[in-house]
mmCIF file as gemmi writes it, N, C-alpha and C atoms, coordinates in Angstrom:
data_model
loop_
_atom_site.group_PDB
_atom_site.id
_atom_site.type_symbol
_atom_site.label_atom_id
_atom_site.label_alt_id
_atom_site.label_comp_id
_atom_site.label_asym_id
_atom_site.label_entity_id
_atom_site.label_seq_id
_atom_site.pdbx_PDB_ins_code
_atom_site.Cartn_x
_atom_site.Cartn_y
_atom_site.Cartn_z
_atom_site.occupancy
_atom_site.B_iso_or_equiv
_atom_site.pdbx_formal_charge
_atom_site.auth_seq_id
_atom_site.auth_asym_id
_atom_site.pdbx_PDB_model_num
ATOM 1 N N . MET Axp A 1 ? 0.465 -15.019 -34.876 1 0 ? 1 A 1
ATOM 2 C CA . MET Axp A 1 ? -0.152 -14.535 -33.653 1 0 ? 1 A 1
ATOM 3 C C . MET Axp A 1 ? 0.406 -15.274 -32.442 1 0 ? 1 A 1
ATOM 4 N N . LYS Axp A 2 ? 0.635 -16.577 -32.587 1 0 ? 2 A 1
ATOM 5 C CA . LYS Axp A 2 ? 1.142 -17.359 -31.463 1 0 ? 2 A 1
ATOM 6 C C . LYS Axp A 2 ? 2.552 -16.905 -31.095 1 0 ? 2 A 1
ATOM 7 N N . ILE Axp A 3 ? 3.378 -16.621 -32.091 1 0 ? 3 A 1
ATOM 8 C CA . ILE Axp A 3 ? 4.742 -16.158 -31.828 1 0 ? 3 A 1
ATOM 9 C C . ILE Axp A 3 ? 4.687 -14.847 -31.046 1 0 ? 3 A 1
ATOM 10 N N . LYS Axp A 4 ? 3.841 -13.944 -31.472 1 0 ? 4 A 1
ATOM 11 C CA . LYS Axp A 4 ? 3.689 -12.653 -30.794 1 0 ? 4 A 1
ATOM 12 C C . LYS Axp A 4 ? 3.226 -12.858 -29.353 1 0 ? 4 A 1
ATOM 13 N N . GLU Axp A 5 ? 2.287 -13.761 -29.156 1 0 ? 5 A 1
ATOM 14 C CA . GLU Axp A 5 ? 1.758 -14.052 -27.825 1 0 ? 5 A 1
ATOM 15 C C . GLU Axp A 5 ? 2.859 -14.586 -26.895 1 0 ? 5 A 1
ATOM 16 N N . ILE Axp A 6 ? 3.69 -15.481 -27.397 1 0 ? 6 A 1
ATOM 17 C CA . ILE Axp A 6 ? 4.763 -16.066 -26.587 1 0 ? 6 A 1
ATOM 18 C C . ILE Axp A 6 ? 5.786 -14.992 -26.213 1 0 ? 6 A 1
ATOM 19 N N . ILE Axp A 7 ? 6.172 -14.177 -27.188 1 0 ? 7 A 1
ATOM 20 C CA . ILE Axp A 7 ? 7.15 -13.11 -26.936 1 0 ? 7 A 1
ATOM 21 C C . ILE Axp A 7 ? 6.614 -12.151 -25.874 1 0 ? 7 A 1
ATOM 22 N N . LYS Axp A 8 ? 5.352 -11.797 -25.991 1 0 ? 8 A 1
ATOM 23 C CA . LYS Axp A 8 ? 4.736 -10.877 -25.031 1 0 ? 8 A 1
ATOM 24 C C . LYS Axp A 8 ? 4.689 -11.498 -23.636 1 0 ? 8 A 1
ATOM 25 N N . SER Axp A 9 ? 4.342 -12.778 -23.55 1 0 ? 9 A 1
ATOM 26 C CA . SER Axp A 9 ? 4.245 -13.433 -22.242 1 0 ? 9 A 1
ATOM 27 C C . SER Axp A 9 ? 5.605 -13.532 -21.555 1 0 ? 9 A 1
ATOM 28 N N . ARG Axp A 10 ? 6.674 -13.577 -22.345 1 0 ? 10 A 1
ATOM 29 C CA . ARG Axp A 10 ? 8.029 -13.633 -21.783 1 0 ? 10 A 1
ATOM 30 C C . ARG Axp A 10 ? 8.608 -12.242 -21.522 1 0 ? 10 A 1
ATOM 31 N N . ARG Axp A 11 ? 7.848 -11.227 -21.911 1 0 ? 11 A 1
ATOM 32 C CA . ARG Axp A 11 ? 8.237 -9.823 -21.708 1 0 ? 11 A 1
ATOM 33 C C . ARG Axp A 11 ? 9.583 -9.498 -22.354 1 0 ? 11 A 1
ATOM 34 N N . TRP Axp A 12 ? 9.786 -10.047 -23.537 1 0 ? 12 A 1
ATOM 35 C CA . TRP Axp A 12 ? 11.001 -9.786 -24.307 1 0 ? 12 A 1
ATOM 36 C C . TRP Axp A 12 ? 10.803 -8.559 -25.177 1 0 ? 12 A 1
ATOM 37 N N . THR Axp A 13 ? 11.877 -7.844 -25.397 1 0 ? 13 A 1
ATOM 38 C CA . THR Axp A 13 ? 11.849 -6.806 -26.416 1 0 ? 13 A 1
ATOM 39 C C . THR Axp A 13 ? 11.922 -7.511 -27.768 1 0 ? 13 A 1
ATOM 40 N N . GLN Axp A 14 ? 11.612 -6.781 -28.819 1 0 ? 14 A 1
ATOM 41 C CA . GLN Axp A 14 ? 11.731 -7.378 -30.145 1 0 ? 14 A 1
ATOM 42 C C . GLN Axp A 14 ? 13.176 -7.755 -30.437 1 0 ? 14 A 1
ATOM 43 N N . GLN Axp A 15 ? 14.128 -6.98 -29.948 1 0 ? 15 A 1
ATOM 44 C CA . GLN Axp A 15 ? 15.536 -7.303 -30.191 1 0 ? 15 A 1
ATOM 45 C C . GLN Axp A 15 ? 15.933 -8.587 -29.471 1 0 ? 15 A 1
ATOM 46 N N . GLU Axp A 16 ? 15.478 -8.762 -28.232 1 0 ? 16 A 1
ATOM 47 C CA . GLU Axp A 16 ? 15.774 -10 -27.495 1 0 ? 16 A 1
ATOM 48 C C . GLU Axp A 16 ? 15.182 -11.202 -28.224 1 0 ? 16 A 1
ATOM 49 N N . ALA Axp A 17 ? 13.938 -11.06 -28.66 1 0 ? 17 A 1
ATOM 50 C CA . ALA Axp A 17 ? 13.281 -12.151 -29.376 1 0 ? 17 A 1
ATOM 51 C C . ALA Axp A 17 ? 13.975 -12.433 -30.7 1 0 ? 17 A 1
ATOM 52 N N . ALA Axp A 18 ? 14.347 -11.401 -31.417 1 0 ? 18 A 1
ATOM 53 C CA . ALA Axp A 18 ? 15.021 -11.576 -32.702 1 0 ? 18 A 1
ATOM 54 C C . ALA Axp A 18 ? 16.337 -12.319 -32.521 1 0 ? 18 A 1
ATOM 55 N N . ASP Axp A 19 ? 17.076 -12.002 -31.45 1 0 ? 19 A 1
ATOM 56 C CA . ASP Axp A 19 ? 18.334 -12.697 -31.179 1 0 ? 19 A 1
ATOM 57 C C . ASP Axp A 19 ? 18.096 -14.19 -30.954 1 0 ? 19 A 1
ATOM 58 N N . VAL Axp A 20 ? 17.084 -14.524 -30.177 1 0 ? 20 A 1
ATOM 59 C CA . VAL Axp A 20 ? 16.754 -15.926 -29.904 1 0 ? 20 A 1
ATOM 60 C C . VAL Axp A 20 ? 16.307 -16.635 -31.183 1 0 ? 20 A 1
ATOM 61 N N . LEU Axp A 21 ? 15.564 -15.933 -32.015 1 0 ? 21 A 1
ATOM 62 C CA . LEU Axp A 21 ? 14.988 -16.545 -33.215 1 0 ? 21 A 1
ATOM 63 C C . LEU Axp A 21 ? 15.926 -16.506 -34.421 1 0 ? 21 A 1
ATOM 64 N N . GLY Axp A 22 ? 17.061 -15.878 -34.266 1 0 ? 22 A 1
ATOM 65 C CA . GLY Axp A 22 ? 18.036 -15.844 -35.357 1 0 ? 22 A 1
ATOM 66 C C . GLY Axp A 22 ? 17.599 -15.016 -36.547 1 0 ? 22 A 1
ATOM 67 N N . MET Axp A 23 ? 16.966 -13.894 -36.264 1 0 ? 23 A 1
ATOM 68 C CA . MET Axp A 23 ? 16.535 -13.003 -37.337 1 0 ? 23 A 1
ATOM 69 C C . MET Axp A 23 ? 16.768 -11.564 -36.907 1 0 ? 23 A 1
ATOM 70 N N . THR Axp A 24 ? 16.649 -10.662 -37.839 1 0 ? 24 A 1
ATOM 71 C CA . THR Axp A 24 ? 16.834 -9.258 -37.495 1 0 ? 24 A 1
ATOM 72 C C . THR Axp A 24 ? 15.569 -8.715 -36.841 1 0 ? 24 A 1
ATOM 73 N N . GLN Axp A 25 ? 15.728 -7.67 -36.051 1 0 ? 25 A 1
ATOM 74 C CA . GLN Axp A 25 ? 14.577 -7.053 -35.399 1 0 ? 25 A 1
ATOM 75 C C . GLN Axp A 25 ? 13.585 -6.49 -36.415 1 0 ? 25 A 1
ATOM 76 N N . PRO Axp A 26 ? 14.061 -5.833 -37.502 1 0 ? 26 A 1
ATOM 77 C CA . PRO Axp A 26 ? 13.081 -5.349 -38.486 1 0 ? 26 A 1
ATOM 78 C C . PRO Axp A 26 ? 12.266 -6.488 -39.131 1 0 ? 26 A 1
ATOM 79 N N . ASN Axp A 27 ? 12.925 -7.619 -39.415 1 0 ? 27 A 1
ATOM 80 C CA . ASN Axp A 27 ? 12.185 -8.753 -39.995 1 0 ? 27 A 1
ATOM 81 C C . ASN Axp A 27 ? 11.184 -9.317 -38.992 1 0 ? 27 A 1
ATOM 82 N N . LEU Axp A 28 ? 11.577 -9.408 -37.73 1 0 ? 28 A 1
ATOM 83 C CA . LEU Axp A 28 ? 10.647 -9.882 -36.705 1 0 ? 28 A 1
ATOM 84 C C . LEU Axp A 28 ? 9.471 -8.928 -36.581 1 0 ? 28 A 1
ATOM 85 N N . SER Axp A 29 ? 9.743 -7.639 -36.565 1 0 ? 29 A 1
ATOM 86 C CA . SER Axp A 29 ? 8.677 -6.644 -36.466 1 0 ? 29 A 1
ATOM 87 C C . SER Axp A 29 ? 7.678 -6.791 -37.608 1 0 ? 29 A 1
ATOM 88 N N . ARG Axp A 30 ? 8.192 -6.95 -38.824 1 0 ? 30 A 1
ATOM 89 C CA . ARG Axp A 30 ? 7.286 -7.141 -39.976 1 0 ? 30 A 1
ATOM 90 C C . ARG Axp A 30 ? 6.455 -8.409 -39.813 1 0 ? 30 A 1
ATOM 91 N N . MET Axp A 31 ? 7.095 -9.499 -39.37 1 0 ? 31 A 1
ATOM 92 C CA . MET Axp A 31 ? 6.365 -10.753 -39.2 1 0 ? 31 A 1
ATOM 93 C C . MET Axp A 31 ? 5.271 -10.6 -38.147 1 0 ? 31 A 1
ATOM 94 N N . LEU Axp A 32 ? 5.573 -9.932 -37.047 1 0 ? 32 A 1
ATOM 95 C CA . LEU Axp A 32 ? 4.587 -9.759 -35.985 1 0 ? 32 A 1
ATOM 96 C C . LEU Axp A 32 ? 3.426 -8.872 -36.41 1 0 ? 32 A 1
ATOM 97 N N . ARG Axp A 33 ? 3.64 -8.049 -37.422 1 0 ? 33 A 1
ATOM 98 C CA . ARG Axp A 33 ? 2.567 -7.202 -37.965 1 0 ? 33 A 1
ATOM 99 C C . ARG Axp A 33 ? 1.817 -7.887 -39.102 1 0 ? 33 A 1
ATOM 100 N N . GLY Axp A 34 ? 2.178 -9.156 -39.399 1 0 ? 34 A 1
ATOM 101 C CA . GLY Axp A 34 ? 1.477 -9.894 -40.436 1 0 ? 34 A 1
ATOM 102 C C . GLY Axp A 34 ? 1.997 -9.668 -41.835 1 0 ? 34 A 1
ATOM 103 N N . GLN Axp A 35 ? 3.184 -9.074 -41.94 1 0 ? 35 A 1
ATOM 104 C CA . GLN Axp A 35 ? 3.803 -8.854 -43.252 1 0 ? 35 A 1
ATOM 105 C C . GLN Axp A 35 ? 4.843 -9.954 -43.458 1 0 ? 35 A 1
ATOM 106 N N . PHE Axp A 36 ? 4.48 -10.97 -44.216 1 0 ? 36 A 1
ATOM 107 C CA . PHE Axp A 36 ? 5.277 -12.184 -44.322 1 0 ? 36 A 1
ATOM 108 C C . PHE Axp A 36 ? 6.167 -12.258 -45.558 1 0 ? 36 A 1
ATOM 109 N N . ARG Axp A 37 ? 6.209 -11.211 -46.356 1 0 ? 37 A 1
ATOM 110 C CA . ARG Axp A 37 ? 7.056 -11.236 -47.549 1 0 ? 37 A 1
ATOM 111 C C . ARG Axp A 37 ? 8.503 -11.468 -47.14 1 0 ? 37 A 1
ATOM 112 N N . GLY Axp A 38 ? 9.121 -12.485 -47.711 1 0 ? 38 A 1
ATOM 113 C CA . GLY Axp A 38 ? 10.514 -12.807 -47.409 1 0 ? 38 A 1
ATOM 114 C C . GLY Axp A 38 ? 10.688 -13.694 -46.189 1 0 ? 38 A 1
ATOM 115 N N . ILE Axp A 39 ? 9.583 -14.079 -45.543 1 0 ? 39 A 1
ATOM 116 C CA . ILE Axp A 39 ? 9.645 -14.97 -44.377 1 0 ? 39 A 1
ATOM 117 C C . ILE Axp A 39 ? 8.887 -16.244 -44.738 1 0 ? 39 A 1
ATOM 118 N N . SER Axp A 40 ? 9.606 -17.345 -44.8 1 0 ? 40 A 1
ATOM 119 C CA . SER Axp A 40 ? 8.996 -18.604 -45.228 1 0 ? 40 A 1
ATOM 120 C C . SER Axp A 40 ? 8.172 -19.238 -44.111 1 0 ? 40 A 1
ATOM 121 N N . GLU Axp A 41 ? 7.307 -20.143 -44.517 1 0 ? 41 A 1
ATOM 122 C CA . GLU Axp A 41 ? 6.544 -20.915 -43.544 1 0 ? 41 A 1
ATOM 123 C C . GLU Axp A 41 ? 7.5 -21.719 -42.672 1 0 ? 41 A 1
ATOM 124 N N . THR Axp A 42 ? 8.572 -22.209 -43.28 1 0 ? 42 A 1
ATOM 125 C CA . THR Axp A 42 ? 9.564 -22.983 -42.536 1 0 ? 42 A 1
ATOM 126 C C . THR Axp A 42 ? 10.182 -22.135 -41.432 1 0 ? 42 A 1
ATOM 127 N N . LYS Axp A 43 ? 10.494 -20.88 -41.725 1 0 ? 43 A 1
ATOM 128 C CA . LYS Axp A 43 ? 11.079 -19.993 -40.72 1 0 ? 43 A 1
ATOM 129 C C . LYS Axp A 43 ? 10.105 -19.758 -39.583 1 0 ? 43 A 1
ATOM 130 N N . MET Axp A 44 ? 8.828 -19.593 -39.876 1 0 ? 44 A 1
ATOM 131 C CA . MET Axp A 44 ? 7.842 -19.388 -38.823 1 0 ? 44 A 1
ATOM 132 C C . MET Axp A 44 ? 7.714 -20.626 -37.944 1 0 ? 44 A 1
ATOM 133 N N . LEU Axp A 45 ? 7.746 -21.805 -38.561 1 0 ? 45 A 1
ATOM 134 C CA . LEU Axp A 45 ? 7.698 -23.04 -37.775 1 0 ? 45 A 1
ATOM 135 C C . LEU Axp A 45 ? 8.955 -23.172 -36.92 1 0 ? 45 A 1
ATOM 136 N N . GLU Axp A 46 ? 10.108 -22.823 -37.483 1 0 ? 46 A 1
ATOM 137 C CA . GLU Axp A 46 ? 11.365 -22.849 -36.733 1 0 ? 46 A 1
ATOM 138 C C . GLU Axp A 46 ? 11.291 -21.904 -35.533 1 0 ? 46 A 1
ATOM 139 N N . CYS Axp A 47 ? 10.682 -20.752 -35.706 1 0 ? 47 A 1
ATOM 140 C CA . CYS Axp A 47 ? 10.519 -19.808 -34.603 1 0 ? 47 A 1
ATOM 141 C C . CYS Axp A 47 ? 9.71 -20.436 -33.468 1 0 ? 47 A 1
ATOM 142 N N . LEU Axp A 48 ? 8.651 -21.117 -33.815 1 0 ? 48 A 1
ATOM 143 C CA . LEU Axp A 48 ? 7.834 -21.767 -32.789 1 0 ? 48 A 1
ATOM 144 C C . LEU Axp A 48 ? 8.632 -22.824 -32.035 1 0 ? 48 A 1
ATOM 145 N N . VAL Axp A 49 ? 9.449 -23.588 -32.742 1 0 ? 49 A 1
ATOM 146 C CA . VAL Axp A 49 ? 10.292 -24.592 -32.094 1 0 ? 49 A 1
ATOM 147 C C . VAL Axp A 49 ? 11.284 -23.909 -31.153 1 0 ? 49 A 1
ATOM 148 N N . LEU Axp A 50 ? 11.917 -22.84 -31.619 1 0 ? 50 A 1
ATOM 149 C CA . LEU Axp A 50 ? 12.875 -22.111 -30.78 1 0 ? 50 A 1
ATOM 150 C C . LEU Axp A 50 ? 12.209 -21.499 -29.555 1 0 ? 50 A 1
ATOM 151 N N . LEU Axp A 51 ? 10.911 -21.275 -29.632 1 0 ? 51 A 1
ATOM 152 C CA . LEU Axp A 51 ? 10.159 -20.739 -28.502 1 0 ? 51 A 1
ATOM 153 C C . LEU Axp A 51 ? 9.578 -21.852 -27.626 1 0 ? 51 A 1
ATOM 154 N N . GLY Axp A 52 ? 9.998 -23.084 -27.887 1 0 ? 52 A 1
ATOM 155 C CA . GLY Axp A 52 ? 9.608 -24.201 -27.018 1 0 ? 52 A 1
ATOM 156 C C . GLY Axp A 52 ? 8.313 -24.89 -27.387 1 0 ? 52 A 1
ATOM 157 N N . ARG Axp A 53 ? 7.861 -24.725 -28.6 1 0 ? 53 A 1
ATOM 158 C CA . ARG Axp A 53 ? 6.622 -25.374 -29.034 1 0 ? 53 A 1
ATOM 159 C C . ARG Axp A 53 ? 6.931 -26.581 -29.903 1 0 ? 53 A 1
ATOM 160 N N . ASN Axp A 54 ? 6.158 -27.636 -29.752 1 0 ? 54 A 1
ATOM 161 C CA . ASN Axp A 54 ? 6.254 -28.801 -30.618 1 0 ? 54 A 1
ATOM 162 C C . ASN Axp A 54 ? 5.347 -28.589 -31.817 1 0 ? 54 A 1
ATOM 163 N N . ILE Axp A 55 ? 5.788 -29.075 -32.955 1 0 ? 55 A 1
ATOM 164 C CA . ILE Axp A 55 ? 4.991 -28.966 -34.177 1 0 ? 55 A 1
ATOM 165 C C . ILE Axp A 55 ? 4.816 -30.361 -34.737 1 0 ? 55 A 1
ATOM 166 N N . LYS Axp A 56 ? 3.601 -30.669 -35.104 1 0 ? 56 A 1
ATOM 167 C CA . LYS Axp A 56 ? 3.294 -31.98 -35.66 1 0 ? 56 A 1
ATOM 168 C C . LYS Axp A 56 ? 2.477 -31.77 -36.924 1 0 ? 56 A 1
ATOM 169 N N . ILE Axp A 57 ? 2.971 -32.287 -38.026 1 0 ? 57 A 1
ATOM 170 C CA . ILE Axp A 57 ? 2.262 -32.192 -39.297 1 0 ? 57 A 1
ATOM 171 C C . ILE Axp A 57 ? 1.898 -33.609 -39.708 1 0 ? 57 A 1
ATOM 172 N N . VAL Axp A 58 ? 0.631 -33.844 -39.946 1 0 ? 58 A 1
ATOM 173 C CA . VAL Axp A 58 ? 0.148 -35.169 -40.303 1 0 ? 58 A 1
ATOM 174 C C . VAL Axp A 58 ? -0.532 -35.093 -41.661 1 0 ? 58 A 1
ATOM 175 N N . VAL Axp A 59 ? -0.108 -35.943 -42.576 1 0 ? 59 A 1
ATOM 176 C CA . VAL Axp A 59 ? -0.735 -36.002 -43.893 1 0 ? 59 A 1
ATOM 177 C C . VAL Axp A 59 ? -1.356 -37.386 -44.029 1 0 ? 59 A 1
ATOM 178 N N . GLY Axp A 60 ? -2.649 -37.426 -44.305 1 0 ? 60 A 1
ATOM 179 C CA . GLY Axp A 60 ? -3.327 -38.703 -44.439 1 0 ? 60 A 1
ATOM 180 C C . GLY Axp A 60 ? -4.609 -38.544 -45.231 1 0 ? 60 A 1
ATOM 181 N N . PRO Axp A 61 ? -5.226 -39.651 -45.543 1 0 ? 61 A 1
ATOM 182 C CA . PRO Axp A 61 ? -6.473 -39.59 -46.317 1 0 ? 61 A 1
ATOM 183 C C . PRO Axp A 61 ? -7.609 -39.019 -45.478 1 0 ? 61 A 1
ATOM 184 N N . ASP Axp A 62 ? -8.515 -38.36 -46.171 1 0 ? 62 A 1
ATOM 185 C CA . ASP Axp A 62 ? -9.687 -37.806 -45.515 1 0 ? 62 A 1
ATOM 186 C C . ASP Axp A 62 ? -10.89 -38.64 -45.916 1 0 ? 62 A 1
ATOM 187 N N . GLN Axp A 63 ? -11.825 -38.793 -45.022 1 0 ? 63 A 1
ATOM 188 C CA . GLN Axp A 63 ? -13.008 -39.598 -45.294 1 0 ? 63 A 1
ATOM 189 C C . GLN Axp A 63 ? -14.04 -38.854 -46.138 1 0 ? 63 A 1
ATOM 190 N N . GLN Axp A 64 ? -13.869 -37.536 -46.257 1 0 ? 64 A 1
ATOM 191 C CA . GLN Axp A 64 ? -14.79 -36.749 -47.063 1 0 ? 64 A 1
ATOM 192 C C . GLN Axp A 64 ? -14.252 -36.663 -48.476 1 0 ? 64 A 1
ATOM 193 N N . SER Axp A 65 ? -15 -36.021 -49.344 1 0 ? 65 A 1
ATOM 194 C CA . SER Axp A 65 ? -14.58 -35.935 -50.745 1 0 ? 65 A 1
ATOM 195 C C . SER Axp A 65 ? -13.402 -34.986 -50.948 1 0 ? 65 A 1
ATOM 196 N N . ALA Axp A 66 ? -13.213 -34.047 -50.043 1 0 ? 66 A 1
ATOM 197 C CA . ALA Axp A 66 ? -12.101 -33.101 -50.154 1 0 ? 66 A 1
ATOM 198 C C . ALA Axp A 66 ? -11.301 -33.124 -48.859 1 0 ? 66 A 1
ATOM 199 N N . GLY Axp A 67 ? -10.025 -32.875 -48.972 1 0 ? 67 A 1
ATOM 200 C CA . GLY Axp A 67 ? -9.175 -32.809 -47.788 1 0 ? 67 A 1
ATOM 201 C C . GLY Axp A 67 ? -9.436 -31.529 -47.019 1 0 ? 67 A 1
ATOM 202 N N . ARG Axp A 68 ? -8.719 -31.349 -45.929 1 0 ? 68 A 1
ATOM 203 C CA . ARG Axp A 68 ? -8.87 -30.133 -45.139 1 0 ? 68 A 1
ATOM 204 C C . ARG Axp A 68 ? -7.551 -29.823 -44.446 1 0 ? 68 A 1
ATOM 205 N N . LEU Axp A 69 ? -7.401 -28.588 -44.086 1 0 ? 69 A 1
ATOM 206 C CA . LEU Axp A 69 ? -6.226 -28.118 -43.351 1 0 ? 69 A 1
ATOM 207 C C . LEU Axp A 69 ? -6.698 -27.637 -42.003 1 0 ? 69 A 1
ATOM 208 N N . GLU Axp A 70 ? -6.057 -28.114 -40.946 1 0 ? 70 A 1
ATOM 209 C CA . GLU Axp A 70 ? -6.442 -27.726 -39.597 1 0 ? 70 A 1
ATOM 210 C C . GLU Axp A 70 ? -5.188 -27.44 -38.789 1 0 ? 70 A 1
ATOM 211 N N . VAL Axp A 71 ? -5.153 -26.29 -38.131 1 0 ? 71 A 1
ATOM 212 C CA . VAL Axp A 71 ? -4.055 -25.929 -37.245 1 0 ? 71 A 1
ATOM 213 C C . VAL Axp A 71 ? -4.653 -25.751 -35.855 1 0 ? 71 A 1
ATOM 214 N N . VAL Axp A 72 ? -4.076 -26.467 -34.885 1 0 ? 72 A 1
ATOM 215 C CA . VAL Axp A 72 ? -4.583 -26.427 -33.522 1 0 ? 72 A 1
ATOM 216 C C . VAL Axp A 72 ? -3.439 -26.043 -32.595 1 0 ? 72 A 1
ATOM 217 N N . PHE Axp A 73 ? -3.618 -24.992 -31.807 1 0 ? 73 A 1
ATOM 218 C CA . PHE Axp A 73 ? -2.631 -24.596 -30.81 1 0 ? 73 A 1
ATOM 219 C C . PHE Axp A 73 ? -3.112 -25.094 -29.454 1 0 ? 73 A 1
ATOM 220 N N . VAL Axp A 74 ? -2.249 -25.804 -28.753 1 0 ? 74 A 1
ATOM 221 C CA . VAL Axp A 74 ? -2.583 -26.351 -27.453 1 0 ? 74 A 1
ATOM 222 C C . VAL Axp A 74 ? -1.684 -25.683 -26.417 1 0 ? 74 A 1
ATOM 223 N N . GLY Axp A 75 ? -2.295 -25.119 -25.408 1 0 ? 75 A 1
ATOM 224 C CA . GLY Axp A 75 ? -1.52 -24.525 -24.309 1 0 ? 75 A 1
ATOM 225 C C . GLY Axp A 75 ? -0.894 -23.244 -24.591 1 0 ? 75 A 1
């Protein structure tokens, strides 16, 4: 969703965005529609970096009995 939001805010066509992200327009279109088959998590993170976003992944102990996963978008 964040990738789609950034592309829309820059008023890029899908082809322009695909060129910047190093992927084909059909693959970008599928990703933007939530169809992730054949698109790795690494590729999605790479797309965010190419769109000017910083990514920080922190792995550490949790004080509760079970760990948790949290994704926070800032700005």
